[in-house]
The first five atom37 places (N, CA, C, CB, O) and aatype in JSON, in Angstrom:
{
  "aatype": [20, 20, 20, 20, 20, 20, 20, 20, 20, 20, 20, 20, 20, 20, 20, 20, 20, 20, 20, 20, 20, 20, 20, 20, 20, 20, 20, 20, 20, 20, 20, 20, 20, 20, 20, 20, 20, 20, 20, 20, 20, 20, 20, 20, 20, 20, 20, 20, 20, 20, 20, 20, 20, 20, 20, 20, 20, 20, 20, 20, 20, 20, 20, 20, 20, 20, 20, 20, 20, 20, 20, 20, 20, 20, 20, 20, 20, 20, 20, 20, 20, 20, 20, 20, 20, 20, 20, 20, 20, 20, 20, 20, 20, 20, 20, 20, 20, 20],
  "atom_mask": [
    [1, 1, 1, 1, 1],
    [1, 1, 1, 1, 1],
    [1, 1, 1, 1, 1],
    [1, 1, 1, 1, 1],
    [1, 1, 1, 1, 1],
    [1, 1, 1, 1, 1],
    [1, 1, 1, 1, 1],
    [1, 1, 1, 1, 1],
    [1, 1, 1, 1, 1],
    [1, 1, 1, 1, 1],
    [1, 1, 1, 1, 1],
    [1, 1, 1, 1, 1],
    [1, 1, 1, 1, 1],
    [1, 1, 1, 1, 1],
    [1, 1, 1, 1, 1],
    [1, 1, 1, 1, 1],
    [1, 1, 1, 1, 1],
    [1, 1, 1, 1, 1],
    [1, 1, 1, 1, 1],
    [1, 1, 1, 1, 1],
    [1, 1, 1, 1, 1],
    [1, 1, 1, 1, 1],
    [1, 1, 1, 1, 1],
    [1, 1, 1, 1, 1],
    [1, 1, 1, 1, 1],
    [1, 1, 1, 1, 1],
    [1, 1, 1, 1, 1],
    [1, 1, 1, 1, 1],
    [1, 1, 1, 1, 1],
    [1, 1, 1, 1, 1],
    [1, 1, 1, 1, 1],
    [1, 1, 1, 1, 1],
    [1, 1, 1, 1, 1],
    [1, 1, 1, 1, 1],
    [1, 1, 1, 1, 1],
    [1, 1, 1, 1, 1],
    [1, 1, 1, 1, 1],
    [1, 1, 1, 1, 1],
    [1, 1, 1, 1, 1],
    [1, 1, 1, 1, 1],
    [1, 1, 1, 1, 1],
    [1, 1, 1, 1, 1],
    [1, 1, 1, 1, 1],
    [1, 1, 1, 1, 1],
    [1, 1, 1, 1, 1],
    [1, 1, 1, 1, 1],
    [1, 1, 1, 1, 1],
    [1, 1, 1, 1, 1],
    [1, 1, 1, 1, 1],
    [1, 1, 1, 1, 1],
    [1, 1, 1, 1, 1],
    [1, 1, 1, 1, 1],
    [1, 1, 1, 1, 1],
    [1, 1, 1, 1, 1],
    [1, 1, 1, 1, 1],
    [1, 1, 1, 1, 1],
    [1, 1, 1, 1, 1],
    [1, 1, 1, 1, 1],
    [1, 1, 1, 1, 1],
    [1, 1, 1, 1, 1],
    [1, 1, 1, 1, 1],
    [1, 1, 1, 1, 1],
    [1, 1, 1, 1, 1],
    [1, 1, 1, 1, 1],
    [1, 1, 1, 1, 1],
    [1, 1, 1, 1, 1],
    [1, 1, 1, 1, 1],
    [1, 1, 1, 1, 1],
    [1, 1, 1, 1, 1],
    [1, 1, 1, 1, 1],
    [1, 1, 1, 1, 1],
    [1, 1, 1, 1, 1],
    [1, 1, 1, 1, 1],
    [1, 1, 1, 1, 1],
    [1, 1, 1, 1, 1],
    [1, 1, 1, 1, 1],
    [1, 1, 1, 1, 1],
    [1, 1, 1, 1, 1],
    [1, 1, 1, 1, 1],
    [1, 1, 1, 1, 1],
    [1, 1, 1, 1, 1],
    [1, 1, 1, 1, 1],
    [1, 1, 1, 1, 1],
    [1, 1, 1, 1, 1],
    [1, 1, 1, 1, 1],
    [1, 1, 1, 1, 1],
    [1, 1, 1, 1, 1],
    [1, 1, 1, 1, 1],
    [1, 1, 1, 1, 1],
    [1, 1, 1, 1, 1],
    [1, 1, 1, 1, 1],
    [1, 1, 1, 1, 1],
    [1, 1, 1, 1, 1],
    [1, 1, 1, 1, 1],
    [1, 1, 1, 1, 1],
    [1, 1, 1, 1, 1],
    [1, 1, 1, 1, 1],
    [1, 1, 1, 1, 1]
  ],
  "atom_positions": [
    [[-2.25, 18.39, 0.78], [-1.01, 18.86, 1.75], [-0.63, 20.2, 1.58], [0.29, 18.07, 1.53], [-0.59, 21.06, 2.46]],
    [[-0.31, 20.34, 0.19], [0.33, 21.77, -0.14], [-0.71, 22.73, 0.39], [0.63, 22.06, -1.85], [-0.27, 23.84, 0.68]],
    [[-1.85, 22.55, 0.55], [-2.54, 23.74, 0.78], [-2.28, 23.96, 2.5], [-4.24, 23.56, 0.24], [-2.27, 25.09, 3.0]],
    [[-2.12, 23.01, 3.12], [-2.16, 23.08, 4.55], [-0.38, 23.43, 4.9], [-2.87, 21.43, 5.25], [-0.06, 24.16, 5.84]],
    [[0.54, 22.84, 4.05], [1.88, 23.09, 4.31], [2.43, 23.43, 2.82], [2.61, 21.82, 5.08], [2.66, 22.57, 1.97]],
    [[2.63, 24.87, 2.66], [2.97, 25.15, 1.04], [4.28, 24.82, 0.7], [2.82, 26.66, 0.58], [4.59, 24.96, -0.48]],
    [[5.17, 24.4, 1.53], [6.78, 24.02, 1.52], [6.83, 22.69, 0.89], [7.54, 23.91, 3.1], [7.9, 22.17, 0.6]],
    [[5.55, 22.07, 0.64], [5.48, 20.52, -0.02], [4.84, 20.58, -1.41], [4.51, 19.42, 0.93], [4.53, 19.58, -2.05]],
    [[4.67, 21.95, -1.86], [4.05, 22.08, -3.09], [4.33, 21.33, -4.21], [4.18, 23.16, -3.44], [3.52, 20.78, -4.95]],
    [[6.05, 21.32, -4.31], [6.63, 20.83, -5.36], [7.33, 19.44, -4.82], [7.6, 21.91, -5.99], [8.33, 19.0, -5.38]],
    [[6.83, 18.89, -3.86], [7.3, 17.6, -3.24], [6.83, 16.49, -4.16], [6.74, 17.4, -1.73], [5.67, 16.51, -4.59]],
    [[7.69, 15.51, -4.47], [7.09, 14.01, -5.34], [6.38, 13.21, -4.54], [8.25, 12.95, -5.91], [6.64, 12.99, -3.36]],
    [[5.54, 12.8, -5.09], [4.51, 11.75, -4.38], [5.34, 10.51, -4.69], [2.78, 11.66, -5.07], [5.76, 10.25, -5.82]],
    [[5.54, 9.82, -3.72], [6.18, 8.24, -3.6], [5.21, 7.32, -3.51], [7.1, 7.93, -2.35], [5.19, 6.63, -4.53]],
    [[4.42, 7.02, -2.76], [3.22, 6.06, -2.36], [2.49, 6.68, -1.22], [3.71, 4.56, -1.9], [2.69, 7.76, -0.68]],
    [[1.53, 5.7, -0.96], [0.55, 6.2, 0.05], [-0.68, 5.31, 0.11], [0.11, 7.66, -0.28], [-0.91, 4.57, -0.85]],
    [[-1.36, 5.32, 1.01], [-2.71, 4.56, 1.15], [-3.73, 5.23, 1.86], [-2.56, 3.3, 1.83], [-3.38, 6.31, 2.33]],
    [[-4.85, 4.89, 2.05], [-5.93, 5.49, 2.8], [-6.77, 4.31, 3.17], [-6.74, 6.6, 1.98], [-6.44, 3.2, 2.77]],
    [[-7.88, 4.47, 3.94], [-8.71, 3.54, 4.38], [-9.25, 3.69, 5.67], [-8.15, 2.43, 4.29], [-8.56, 4.41, 6.4]],
    [[-10.58, 3.1, 6.32], [-10.96, 3.63, 7.43], [-10.24, 3.12, 8.61], [-12.27, 3.48, 7.54], [-9.61, 2.07, 8.43]],
    [[-10.22, 3.52, 9.5], [-9.42, 3.31, 10.82], [-10.11, 3.09, 12.17], [-8.6, 4.48, 11.03], [-9.71, 3.75, 13.13]],
    [[-11.02, 2.31, 12.29], [-11.7, 2.2, 13.63], [-11.1, 2.23, 15.02], [-12.3, 1.12, 13.61], [-10.11, 1.51, 15.18]],
    [[-11.47, 2.84, 15.92], [-10.93, 2.53, 16.65], [-12.24, 3.02, 17.94], [-9.46, 3.05, 16.46], [-13.29, 3.65, 17.8]],
    [[-11.55, 2.34, 19.31], [-12.75, 2.57, 20.42], [-11.99, 3.51, 21.45], [-13.38, 0.97, 21.25], [-10.77, 3.64, 21.35]],
    [[-12.61, 4.07, 22.3], [-11.83, 4.99, 23.39], [-10.71, 4.35, 23.74], [-12.59, 5.31, 24.72], [-9.71, 5.02, 23.47]],
    [[-10.44, 3.14, 24.31], [-9.03, 2.42, 24.65], [-8.3, 1.93, 23.49], [-9.21, 1.19, 25.56], [-7.18, 1.46, 23.7]],
    [[-8.69, 1.95, 22.47], [-8.04, 1.5, 21.17], [-8.01, -0.13, 21.25], [-6.43, 2.18, 20.99], [-7.24, -0.72, 20.5]],
    [[-8.62, -0.67, 21.9], [-8.99, -2.16, 21.85], [-10.38, -2.64, 21.1], [-9.09, -2.62, 23.33], [-11.38, -1.92, 21.07]],
    [[-10.32, -3.75, 20.59], [-11.66, -4.18, 19.85], [-12.97, -4.31, 21.02], [-11.36, -5.83, 19.02], [-12.71, -4.45, 22.21]],
    [[-14.25, -4.25, 20.55], [-15.45, -4.79, 20.98], [-15.6, -6.12, 20.32], [-16.6, -3.88, 20.7], [-15.69, -6.26, 19.1]],
    [[-15.63, -7.09, 21.21], [-16.1, -8.52, 20.81], [-17.2, -9.09, 21.62], [-14.97, -9.49, 20.9], [-17.11, -9.07, 22.85]],
    [[-18.26, -9.63, 21.03], [-19.06, -10.0, 21.66], [-20.65, -9.73, 21.76], [-18.54, -9.82, 22.44], [-21.02, -8.9, 20.92]],
    [[-21.66, -10.22, 22.56], [-22.86, -9.73, 22.26], [-23.25, -8.1, 22.73], [-23.75, -10.73, 22.85], [-22.81, -7.49, 23.7]],
    [[-24.03, -7.73, 21.9], [-24.3, -6.25, 22.19], [-25.41, -6.3, 23.24], [-24.76, -5.36, 20.83], [-26.25, -7.19, 23.13]],
    [[-25.49, -5.39, 24.28], [-26.45, -5.44, 25.3], [-27.67, -4.6, 24.67], [-25.84, -4.86, 26.73], [-27.62, -3.56, 24.0]],
    [[-28.91, -5.44, 25.14], [-30.04, -4.86, 24.41], [-30.86, -6.12, 23.44], [-29.37, -3.58, 23.41], [-31.5, -7.12, 23.76]],
    [[-30.51, -5.57, 22.25], [-31.35, -6.5, 21.19], [-30.76, -7.9, 21.22], [-31.28, -5.93, 19.57], [-29.56, -8.1, 21.34]],
    [[-31.67, -8.84, 21.1], [-31.28, -10.38, 21.27], [-30.4, -10.81, 20.06], [-32.68, -11.38, 21.33], [-30.68, -10.48, 18.9]],
    [[-29.52, -11.42, 20.32], [-28.91, -12.45, 19.15], [-28.24, -11.46, 18.21], [-30.17, -13.46, 18.24], [-28.26, -11.68, 17.0]],
    [[-27.42, -9.95, 18.88], [-26.6, -9.45, 17.99], [-25.45, -9.38, 18.69], [-27.0, -8.27, 17.41], [-25.38, -9.01, 19.86]],
    [[-24.38, -9.78, 17.91], [-22.98, -9.69, 18.2], [-21.93, -8.84, 17.49], [-22.57, -10.86, 18.11], [-22.33, -8.36, 16.43]],
    [[-20.83, -8.58, 17.8], [-20.19, -7.64, 17.29], [-18.67, -7.85, 17.15], [-20.52, -6.6, 17.99], [-18.14, -8.55, 18.01]],
    [[-17.95, -7.38, 16.25], [-16.49, -7.56, 16.47], [-15.93, -6.11, 15.78], [-15.85, -9.1, 15.67], [-15.86, -6.08, 14.55]],
    [[-15.68, -5.33, 16.28], [-15.42, -3.99, 15.85], [-14.03, -3.2, 16.46], [-16.7, -3.21, 16.25], [-13.33, -3.63, 17.38]],
    [[-13.86, -2.25, 15.88], [-12.75, -1.27, 16.61], [-11.33, -2.11, 16.69], [-13.28, -0.81, 18.35], [-10.73, -2.08, 17.76]],
    [[-10.85, -2.76, 15.75], [-9.42, -3.25, 15.82], [-8.37, -2.4, 15.58], [-9.22, -4.23, 14.97], [-7.22, -2.77, 15.76]],
    [[-8.71, -1.05, 15.12], [-7.77, 0.01, 14.74], [-6.59, -0.58, 14.11], [-7.35, 0.84, 15.9], [-5.46, -0.39, 14.55]],
    [[-6.84, -1.28, 13.1], [-5.79, -1.83, 12.04], [-5.15, -3.13, 12.51], [-4.59, -0.75, 11.78], [-4.07, -3.46, 12.03]],
    [[-5.63, -3.72, 13.22], [-5.3, -5.15, 13.76], [-6.24, -6.24, 13.2], [-5.41, -5.19, 15.36], [-6.03, -7.45, 13.16]],
    [[-7.13, -5.68, 12.84], [-8.31, -6.74, 12.44], [-7.84, -7.98, 11.54], [-9.49, -5.94, 11.55], [-8.02, -9.16, 11.86]],
    [[-7.23, -7.55, 10.37], [-6.76, -8.67, 9.42], [-5.67, -9.66, 10.17], [-6.05, -7.97, 8.04], [-5.5, -10.83, 9.8]],
    [[-5.05, -9.15, 11.09], [-4.14, -10.16, 11.78], [-4.91, -11.23, 13.01], [-2.93, -9.2, 12.53], [-4.55, -12.31, 13.46]],
    [[-6.14, -10.35, 13.3], [-6.69, -11.17, 14.5], [-7.84, -11.86, 13.92], [-7.15, -10.27, 15.82], [-8.37, -12.79, 14.51]],
    [[-8.26, -11.44, 12.79], [-9.51, -11.99, 12.32], [-9.87, -13.54, 12.52], [-9.55, -11.7, 10.92], [-10.94, -13.89, 13.01]],
    [[-8.87, -14.46, 12.09], [-9.21, -15.95, 12.45], [-9.48, -16.25, 13.85], [-8.1, -16.84, 12.07], [-10.47, -16.94, 14.09]],
    [[-8.7, -15.81, 14.88], [-8.84, -15.97, 16.14], [-10.22, -15.32, 16.62], [-7.65, -15.42, 16.78], [-11.01, -16.03, 17.25]],
    [[-10.5, -14.17, 16.39], [-11.73, -13.54, 16.97], [-12.76, -14.17, 16.33], [-11.85, -12.03, 16.8], [-13.7, -14.49, 17.06]],
    [[-12.86, -14.53, 14.81], [-14.12, -14.78, 14.24], [-14.48, -16.34, 14.95], [-14.03, -14.72, 12.45], [-15.6, -16.76, 15.25]],
    [[-13.11, -17.03, 15.1], [-13.95, -18.43, 15.85], [-14.17, -18.29, 17.25], [-13.1, -19.9, 15.78], [-14.78, -19.18, 17.84]],
    [[-13.73, -17.25, 17.88], [-14.13, -16.89, 19.12], [-15.73, -16.56, 19.26], [-13.29, -15.74, 19.49], [-16.55, -17.02, 20.06]],
    [[-15.89, -15.56, 18.16], [-17.23, -14.85, 18.2], [-18.13, -16.1, 17.7], [-17.32, -13.38, 17.15], [-19.24, -16.19, 18.23]],
    [[-17.81, -16.95, 16.85], [-18.8, -18.06, 16.34], [-19.01, -18.98, 17.42], [-18.28, -18.88, 15.06], [-20.06, -19.63, 17.47]],
    [[-17.97, -19.11, 18.44], [-18.47, -19.9, 19.44], [-19.65, -19.19, 20.5], [-17.21, -20.37, 20.18], [-20.53, -19.74, 21.16]],
    [[-19.35, -18.01, 20.42], [-20.48, -17.34, 21.38], [-21.64, -17.48, 20.3], [-20.15, -15.52, 21.96], [-22.66, -18.08, 20.63]],
    [[-21.56, -17.08, 19.35], [-22.92, -17.07, 18.66], [-23.88, -18.59, 18.84], [-22.56, -16.77, 16.97], [-25.1, -18.72, 18.95]],
    [[-22.93, -19.46, 18.82], [-23.68, -21.04, 19.01], [-24.15, -21.46, 20.28], [-22.73, -22.21, 18.68], [-24.92, -22.4, 20.46]],
    [[-23.45, -20.43, 21.54], [-23.87, -20.89, 22.8], [-22.58, -21.51, 23.45], [-25.08, -21.93, 22.67], [-22.68, -21.97, 24.58]],
    [[-21.46, -21.53, 22.83], [-20.39, -22.42, 23.36], [-19.42, -21.48, 23.84], [-19.76, -23.43, 22.32], [-19.31, -20.32, 23.45]],
    [[-18.66, -22.11, 24.81], [-17.44, -21.38, 25.28], [-16.25, -21.14, 24.45], [-16.97, -22.01, 26.34], [-15.56, -22.12, 24.18]],
    [[-15.91, -20.0, 24.02], [-14.27, -20.01, 23.13], [-13.47, -20.29, 23.62], [-13.63, -18.99, 22.61], [-13.52, -20.01, 24.82]],
    [[-12.45, -20.84, 23.25], [-11.15, -21.19, 23.41], [-10.41, -20.46, 23.76], [-10.68, -21.59, 22.62], [-9.43, -20.92, 24.35]],
    [[-10.48, -19.34, 23.6], [-9.95, -17.93, 23.74], [-10.82, -17.02, 24.55], [-9.78, -17.29, 22.38], [-11.86, -16.6, 24.06]],
    [[-10.4, -16.63, 25.99], [-10.99, -15.88, 26.7], [-11.11, -14.53, 26.24], [-10.5, -15.98, 27.77], [-10.16, -13.75, 26.32]],
    [[-12.56, -14.11, 25.61], [-12.39, -12.63, 25.31], [-13.53, -11.76, 25.92], [-12.35, -12.39, 23.74], [-14.05, -10.79, 25.36]],
    [[-13.88, -12.29, 27.24], [-14.6, -11.15, 28.16], [-14.0, -10.1, 28.11], [-14.73, -11.38, 29.56], [-14.69, -9.17, 27.69]],
    [[-13.06, -9.88, 28.35], [-12.5, -8.53, 28.45], [-12.65, -7.48, 27.27], [-11.12, -8.71, 28.69], [-12.54, -6.26, 27.39]],
    [[-12.89, -8.14, 26.21], [-13.27, -7.15, 24.99], [-14.75, -6.8, 24.9], [-12.87, -7.82, 23.58], [-15.2, -6.22, 23.91]],
    [[-15.63, -7.23, 26.1], [-17.03, -6.89, 25.97], [-17.27, -5.3, 25.91], [-17.81, -7.53, 27.18], [-16.49, -4.45, 26.33]],
    [[-18.33, -5.12, 25.4], [-19.04, -3.53, 25.48], [-19.22, -3.04, 26.64], [-20.39, -3.35, 24.93], [-19.19, -1.83, 26.87]],
    [[-19.46, -4.03, 27.62], [-19.83, -3.42, 29.04], [-18.63, -2.74, 29.56], [-20.31, -4.54, 30.14], [-18.74, -1.97, 30.51]],
    [[-17.44, -2.99, 28.99], [-16.38, -2.48, 29.8], [-16.23, -1.12, 29.96], [-15.27, -2.91, 29.38], [-15.48, -0.63, 30.8]],
    [[-17.12, -0.3, 28.93], [-17.16, 1.02, 28.96], [-18.15, 1.55, 29.89], [-17.35, 1.47, 27.74], [-18.01, 2.66, 30.42]],
    [[-19.3, 0.67, 30.12], [-20.31, 1.26, 30.98], [-19.87, 0.87, 32.28], [-21.77, 0.82, 30.68], [-20.58, 1.27, 33.2]],
    [[-18.79, 0.13, 32.61], [-18.37, -0.16, 33.93], [-17.48, 0.62, 34.13], [-17.99, -1.38, 34.23], [-17.0, 0.5, 35.26]],
    [[-16.92, 1.55, 33.38], [-15.57, 2.24, 33.43], [-14.43, 1.49, 33.6], [-15.52, 3.13, 34.4], [-13.54, 1.91, 34.35]],
    [[-14.32, 0.38, 32.99], [-12.93, -0.6, 33.06], [-12.42, -0.51, 31.52], [-13.31, -2.49, 33.56], [-12.47, -1.52, 30.82]],
    [[-11.98, 0.56, 31.06], [-11.41, 0.35, 29.69], [-10.05, -0.55, 29.84], [-11.08, 1.85, 28.95], [-9.47, -0.58, 30.92]],
    [[-9.6, -1.21, 28.81], [-8.4, -1.67, 28.88], [-7.14, -0.87, 28.82], [-8.39, -2.46, 28.05], [-7.19, 0.22, 28.25]],
    [[-6.21, -1.22, 29.26], [-4.98, -0.33, 29.43], [-3.63, -1.47, 28.74], [-4.77, 0.15, 31.42], [-3.12, -2.41, 29.34]],
    [[-3.42, -1.16, 27.77], [-2.01, -2.07, 27.27], [-0.9, -1.82, 27.76], [-1.63, -2.01, 25.93], [-0.5, -0.74, 28.19]],
    [[-0.2, -3.1, 27.68], [1.34, -2.85, 28.56], [1.99, -1.93, 27.6], [2.47, -4.4, 28.86], [2.93, -1.31, 28.1]],
    [[1.77, -1.69, 26.48], [2.78, -0.6, 25.74], [1.97, 0.68, 25.2], [3.57, -1.35, 24.33], [2.27, 1.42, 24.26]],
    [[0.92, 0.74, 26.02], [0.28, 2.08, 25.79], [-0.81, 1.97, 24.7], [1.36, 3.16, 25.37], [-1.35, 0.92, 24.34]],
    [[-1.03, 3.16, 24.26], [-2.59, 3.33, 23.23], [-2.01, 2.87, 22.09], [-3.39, 5.04, 22.89], [-0.86, 3.13, 21.77]],
    [[-2.94, 2.04, 21.33], [-2.5, 1.59, 20.04], [-2.13, 0.16, 19.92], [-1.41, 2.36, 19.63], [-2.05, -0.44, 18.84]],
    [[-1.88, -0.37, 21.14], [-1.56, -1.8, 21.32], [-2.65, -2.59, 21.92], [-0.38, -1.95, 22.15], [-3.3, -2.19, 22.89]],
    [[-2.86, -3.89, 21.25], [-3.94, -4.55, 21.66], [-3.5, -5.12, 23.17], [-4.35, -5.68, 20.54], [-2.36, -5.51, 23.44]],
    [[-4.58, -5.08, 24.04], [-4.31, -5.5, 25.27], [-4.42, -7.11, 25.61], [-5.19, -4.73, 26.07], [-4.19, -7.53, 26.74]]
  ]
}
């Protein structure tokens, strides 16, 4: 930071964290079957919300893998929404799960 903002050269470090932050073009996850290869399913792009949503999305994805209908409708999180030009728009803007 001090190389980019020299004014912070003498600032004290308090705390911080680092880690990957996976996002999609509409900042919503992609959950479901991947188009193309048979039997490939994904749950990616939760942009920091994955830990909170993992139990519900995991259960829903497991249902899809087993050929069952998930209790939670997750069709809107399909990969195809980008191919169809239908990204999700959250009520609270970018960064909120729709």
